[in-house]
N, C-alpha and C positions, 0 to 999 in steps of 0.2 A: 540763541544768545550770541553776542558778538565775540569775535576772537581777537585777542591782542597779544602783546608780549607775555609769554607765560611766566607765572610766578615760580620760584624754586619750590621744591618739596623739602620737608624736614623730617629727621628722625630725632626724637628726644627721649632720653632716659628720664622718666618722670620721678624716680626715687620713691622713698617712703612717703606716705601721706603727710608726715610731719614737715615735708618741704613746703607745704602750704603756710606753715607758721615759722619754720626755721630753715629757710632754703640754703643758707650757707653760700659757698662760692658760686654755685650754679645760678644763683639769682641774677647776678650781673650778666651772665651769658644770655639768659632768657630775656631780660629787659633790653639789652643791646640788640639782640636779634630782632625783636619786635620794632624797635626804633629804626633799624636799618632797612627793613623790608617796606615795600609799598603797602599802604593800608589795604587789607583784603576786603572783598565784599562779604565774605563769610569764611569760616574755618570748617574743614572736614577732617575729623580726627579718627584714625584707626587706633583704638585703644586695646591694650592687652586685657583689660578688665571687662570686656564685653565679648563673650564667647557664645557662638550659636552654631547650629548645624549647617545653615546656609547664610549667605550674606544678607544682613539686615541694615537698614538705614533708619535713623531717627526721623520721625515726622511730626514731633511735638512742637507746636509753636512757642510754648513756654516750658521748656524742659526744667524739671526739678533738679536740685543739687543732691546727688546720691552720695551718702556717706557709707561706702561699701568696705568697711573695715571695722575692727573691734579692738578694744583694749588700749585706746589712745586717750590723751587728755581731753577733757570735756570741751575746751574751747575749739578743738578741731571739728566737733560735731555741730558747732554753731555757725560755721562758715557757710555762707551762701554765695553762689556765683550766678546771678540772675540774668545771664545772657539770653537773648531770644533765640528761638530755633529758626530754621529756614526750610519749611515744608516744601516750598516750590523748588528749591535746589535739591532737596532729597528726592523729589519726584523725577527731576532731570537726571540725577545720578543713578536712580533706579533704571531709567530708560537706557542709559549708557551700559549698565551691567547686563541688562537683558539683551541688548543689541550685540554684546560680546559673547552671548551664549550662557550667561549665568542664570540660574534660578535664584531670584532674590526677592525681597519684600520690604515693606515699610512697617516699622513699629511705631505706632502713634502715641504710645504712652512712655516710652523709655526716656529717662533723664540723662544727665551728664555724670559719669563716674569720675573718680579722682585721677584716673589716667588722663582725663581731659582738663578738669578744672584746676588741679594742683599747679601745673605750669602756667595755665592761662591767668591765674591770679596775679602772676608777676609779669607776664607778657602784655596782657590787656586788662589791667586792674579795674578799669571802669566797666567791664563786661558789656562794651558797646559794639562788639562785632558778633554777628549771629554765629551760632555753633551747631553743627550736627555731627553725628558719629556714624561710623560704619564698623560692623562687628568683624571679628576674626573667627576663622574656622580651624581650630587647632588640629583637628584630626586630618586635615587636608594638606598641611605642610607648606613649605616655603614657595614652591613653584606655583601653587594655586594663588598665593598672595602676590607674587610678581604679576601674574595675569590680572588679578583684581586691580592692582595699581595701574597697569597699562590701560585697562578699560576706563578708569576714572581720570586718566591723564588730560583729556580735553578740558576738564574743569579748571586746570591751571591757566588756560588761555582766557578764562572768563572771570578772573579775579578771585578765584577760590584758592585758599592756601591749604594744601593737603599736608597733614602731619601724621606720622607714625609715632605713637607714644607707647614705649615699652621699656626695655632695659638692655644694655650691651651685655651684661652678665646678671644672672638672677638666681643665685643659689642661696636662699635665705638661711639654710642650715649652717652656712659657713660664715655668717656675720660674726665679727669679733673686733676687738680693739687691736691696734697695732698697724704695722705697715701693710701696703697692698700685697695680696697673695701673688706669687709669681705666675701661677696659672692664669689669673685674671689679666695680668699685663700681657702675657703671651697670646691669649685669646684676642684681646683688643688689637694687638699688632697684626695678627693673622687676618682678622676681619678687615682692618684698614687696608692691608695690602690687596686683598681680593676686591674690595670696593674700588680702589684706585685702578686696578687692572680690569674692571668691569667683568669680572669672572663670576657671572651669576650661577653657573653650574656648580662651581666649588662652594660658593656661599650656601646654595640650597642643600648641599650635601655636607654641611659643616659638622654634623654629628659623627660622621665616619672619617672625614678628612683631617680633622684636628683632634689630637688626643684629649683636648680639653672641652670639646663641644658639649658632651653630656654633663660634665661637671659644671660648666658655665650655665647650662640651661637644662636642668633635670626634666623640665617640660618646655614645650616650644612657645607657649603663648606670648611671652615677653620679647621674643626675638622676631616674631612674625610681622609686627608693624614696620620693621626695617624694610622688609620686602615690598610692602605696599608703597612705601616712600620711594624705593628704588624703581619699582615698576612704573610709577607715575612720572618719574624724572626723565624717562626715555633712555635710549641706548647710549647716547653720547654726552651724558651729564658730566659736569665738573664737580667733584666732591671736595668739600671743605669740612674737616673736622674742627668744630668750634670749641670742644671741651673734651677732656679725657681723664678727669679726676676719678678716683676710686674711693668709695665711702665704706665704712664698716669692714674694711679689709678685703671684701670680695665683690662689692656691688659697683661695677663700672658704670659711670654716669655719662657716657659719650653722647655728644650732640653733633649732628651732621646737617649740613645744608647741601642740597643737590641742585645745581643750576643747570637747566637745559641748555644744550649747545645752541 
């Protein structure tokens, strides 16, 4: 595949599944972002909602829309996002991972979970850009996902937009009405500082280096897509935080764009 000017990589906090129906303020961010970027050949999304023991890539040419949640209004379960898959790009991404020393595989049946299609409904509402996913390996931690992103970085030179879809904070037990929790704001600020400083080691050790790490993320899976996006952006990226709103008191909806130098 030919190499050109690389696309940026993105980290998006995808929010509740209800963002598909009621996106609120973040809708304009997602829409503006898609309009501002060059039209990608395909989208490769690392979603917090696909966890596996080893890296997996979707190989389904017609991925189904997975409604991977329960207890929501019926209209949400009627949403379909009929984007095509990209098996040939999945095979190429698999080769990149294997060349970097990863044991990885293709899942030919997997569809698109809401970590992918919920923001894409607003970014690419016509579902006319092919989409594939790469899984996260929660037990292997942030440094593994930095390496995963670095292995996939050549795709950004080939017109593939790499997106990490997770959450800046994700403690569902602390959802509530009222103003943003102080700890969530402090965690946002700490992460932004480390991103701006390119301090990957500190970010990877966030659970011990910030008093709010475990509170912000009782489990890792919603933070790990950030590391895939950072790894794919290269060492000298320019970071731009596009959005920093907090919903339901404790769910930070940060969106970042990382432009390769």
